C-alpha positions, 0 to 999 in steps of 0.5 A: 298320368305324369306325362311331360311333368318334369322336376320335383316340387318338394312341397314348396312354392317356386321361390322356396324351391329356388332358395332351397336349391341355392342354399344346398348348392352353396353348402355342397361347394363350401363343404364338399358333402352334405347330408340331406333327404334323398329327394333334395339331393336328387333335386340339387344334383343337376344344378350343381353339376351344371355349375361345375360344367360351366366353370370347366368350359369357361376355364377350358376356353380361356386356357385354349386362347391363352387369355384368362379374360375369356372365362369372365362370362362363365364366372358371371353366369356362375355368380348369378346362379350362386347369389353373387357370392364372389368367394364361392365363385372363386372356389368353384373356378380355382379349386373345384372345376380343375379337379374335373378336367378329365371327367366328362360328367358325374361330378357328384355322388349320392349315398343312401343312408337309410331312414331318418329317425323322426319322420322316416324320411330317406336320408342321403349323403351328396358329395363331390366325387374326388373332392375329399382326396384333394382337400386332405 
């Protein structure tokens, strides 16, 4: 029985899972969509949605107080979870988070693509919702 067992291991140890999550999140924020296995897409989805929510809330608090310095804490939290990549954090706060001001959640979408030819792994396309419209 799998009672109270949460998360996916993906056949990796803890450090490898953290690295995989970081790399997939960075790729998603840089490109807007990534093609990966379904298990990896489901694994990274929650992490990226939390990061967008952190950015959104930080911007909202800064705007309400009319003081951009209030968003510094949210930027530092996001930076710590994105390997302190300043360019990516800037993109997250300046381009990606403002797209989802009116949206309560569900910032990503997973399309199933079918099995991969080599090992029959279920493939999926993980993308940011409405991001392609904005960048075009």
